[in-house]
Residue, then its C-alpha position, 0 to 999 in steps of 0.5 A: m500499500k505504501h508503495f502504491a501511495r508513493i507512486t500515486i503521489l509521484i504521478l500527481a506531482l508530475a501532472v501538476l508540473f506538466c500543467i504549469c509548464s504547458c501554461k507557461s509555454k502557451k503564454t510565451a507563444e502568445e507573447t511572441v505572436a503579439e510582438e512580431p512586427v507587421s511585415e513591411p508591405v502591410v505597413e506601407q499599405v496602412e500608411q498609404a491608406a492613412a494618407t488618402t483618408p479624407q479629413v473632416s476639418v481643414q488643417k493648416s500648418t503655420t500655427p498648428v495648435c490653439t492658444d491652450g498649447k495642446t489642441r490642434h486648430d479646427f479650421e473652417l473656410i470663412d472667406s475666399r476669392p478666386s485667382t484671375t490671370t492678373e490677380e492672386g486669389y485667397e482663402t481665409y480660414r478660422c479656427r472654430r475653437c480659438g478664433y485664430e485666422e490664417t490666409e492662404w494666397l493662391d497662384l494666378v490661373s493660366p490665361v485663356r488665349w483662344a476660345g472657340i469651336r471645332v468644325s467638321s462637316y459631319g459634326i456640324r450636320g449631327s448638331f444642326g441637322e442635314d439641312n441646316f448647315p450654318d453659313p460662313e457668317a453664322m459659323s464665325d459668329y459662333s466662334l465669337k460667341v464662345s470667345s465672349c465667355y472669356p473676355e481676354s480670349e481671341g475667337a478661334c476655330i479648329l477647322i477640319v479640312g481633311t477627313v479619313s476614309e475608314k475603308t481606304w485610309d486615304c485622306h479626303l481634302a475639302f478642295p481641289l488638289s494642286r497636284n497628285i498626292d499619294r493616298t490623298v483625294g480632293k474635291d471638285e469644289d472648295f467647301y471652306e474658302s468662304y468660311l475662311s473669308a468670314f473668319d478673316e473679317t471677324g479676326c478669328s484664329v484658325w488652325l487647319q486640321v487633317e485626319p491624315g490616314e496613310a497620307n504623307l504629313v509634310e505633303l498634306a501640310q504643304e497642300v493645305l497651307n499653300r491653298y489657304k495661306h492668303h487668309s489672315s485668319v489662318k494660324g497654322f496646321g493641325i494633325d489628329v494623331e488618332w487618325y494617323k496610320t490608324e489601320g490595325t492600331g485599335g483606333y489609337g493611331t500611330p504615335l507621332s515621333d519628335e522627328e516627324a513633328a519637327e519635320v512637319l513644323a519645319a515645312v509649316r514654317k517654311i510657308n509662314p514663320d509665324y505658323t504653329l503646328f498642333v498635335k492632338h490625342w487623348d493620350s500623351g504617349w502618342l504625341p511628341d515631347a514639348a517643343d517650340g512651335l507646337i500646341f498640344v490639343n487634348d480631346s479626352q472624353q467619357f469622364r466620370s466626374l468634373d473632378q476627373m476632368k479637371d485632373e486630366f486637363s490640368g495635368w495635360a497643361f503641366l506636362y506640356e508647359p510652357c507650350p500652349v495647350m487646347f482642350q476640346i470639350g462638350y462631347n455627348a459622352d460627357r453630358r453627366v458633367w456639363g449637361k445640367m450647367d446653365n451655361p456649359v461653355l462658360e462654366l465648364g471651361t472656367a472650371l478647367q482654367n482655374e485648375c491650370t496655374l503654370g501660365n501656359d496659354l490655354g485654348i477652350i474649344w467646344v466641339d461641333f457635335t453639341l454646338s447648337e445646344a451649347i450656343s443657345k445657352i450662352k447668355 
């Protein structure tokens, strides 16, 4: 019995010791897990998420704490004045807790040098109707009406005198050709001569654009500008890169290289040293780098919001500064942005202008697809 009792006691003691060790081992494991640092990628994700979390209160930085020396200011905007092209604007904030005020001065906005319209035969007919194509005087007046929304601007027009055939990929010019040009087709009569005369009378600035297809860019520029160089309204040539060697590109066109742009610009300026060349696309990857004599036209559309639109166009102005830039706006695909505005030509263009603060000249161009509606809303 004594021997059995000793064995029982020994077994009980071992059991107690085992329980103590198990508890200690479990605690150590828990502590180890708790002290293990978060992996580096997760930390970065947390920091990025915190950086993008919107703040309810505006937090300025000059005097970060209230008069008690402990609480951060809780600012609210109490007064503001937008910047213009000649006068800085400001925003004044006041702390809700202690009344401290702080004023932040805003950069000047870039000037709208040109404001006007895009004109193509197909776009105008879609807007005004097949039987109501505006006459030359009316078209020139539309350009001036858009310009009237921007007092410092010149009336402008992007006039499309060459369209591409999506069957042959030839460029069809809206006037008789002076010579045979490969992959280029002319018309028996000049469609736009009288329109350019009307633009001359009103002092508008016109760029003659082509959708080049497979035609040679230098030859197109020479043919177009030699045809119309006697018009004072003509200020240069334009290439819609979306329609440059487009076949097989999924609708994007072939990127225009720096060398190609320089070659076309040289041909343009040989005709008139004051002429400029604009290049157009919605994707900067298809356009050459910024260079003297170039204007960069953005024809992006299908925006989800006005904020997205402002980010796109202000980024475009930043990318090509100091070169002039133009924004083609008013597409049907963007009605969610401008459709409910009282005067979309003024309101949408001004919203974009106010985001551009680097000083390069801007052009606001309303597209012909919705021009009839937009013109009717200009007060």
